[in-house]
C-alpha positions as CSV (number, residue, x, y, z in Angstrom):
1,M,153.6,-6.4,-75.6
2,L,153.9,-9.2,-72.8
3,L,150.4,-10.5,-73.2
4,L,150.9,-10.2,-77.2
5,F,154.2,-12.7,-76.5
6,L,152.5,-14.7,-74.3
7,S,149.0,-15.2,-76.8
8,L,152.0,-15.7,-79.6
9,S,153.9,-18.7,-77.5
10,L,150.1,-20.3,-76.9
11,A,149.1,-20.4,-80.3
12,L,152.7,-21.8,-81.5
13,T,152.3,-24.5,-78.9
14,I,149.3,-25.5,-79.9
15,F,149.8,-25.4,-83.9
16,Q,153.4,-27.4,-82.9
17,S,151.1,-29.8,-81.0
18,Q,148.8,-30.1,-83.7
19,L,151.3,-30.7,-86.5
20,L,153.5,-33.5,-84.4
21,L,150.2,-35.5,-83.2
22,G,150.9,-37.9,-86.0
23,G,154.8,-37.5,-86.7
24,T,156.5,-37.5,-83.4
25,R,155.6,-38.7,-79.8
26,R,157.0,-36.1,-77.8
27,P,154.6,-35.2,-75.3
28,V,152.9,-31.8,-74.9
29,I,155.0,-30.5,-72.4
30,N,158.3,-30.3,-74.7
31,N,156.0,-28.6,-77.3
32,V,155.7,-25.8,-74.5
33,L,159.6,-26.0,-74.3
34,Y,161.1,-26.0,-78.1
35,V,158.0,-23.0,-78.5
36,G,160.6,-20.7,-80.2
37,Y,162.2,-23.2,-82.2
38,P,159.1,-24.7,-84.2
39,C,161.6,-26.5,-86.9
40,H,164.0,-27.9,-84.6
41,F,162.4,-31.0,-84.0
42,P,164.9,-34.5,-84.6
């Protein structure tokens, strides 16, 4: 269960970092912090 959650979080982090490359200037560490809130970026 925990491993599944971690892999899903990692996939979301990678997806968000790819999505936000052209839009915002947030560093990747903030993508990790906001991994649970993919639609809450300003």
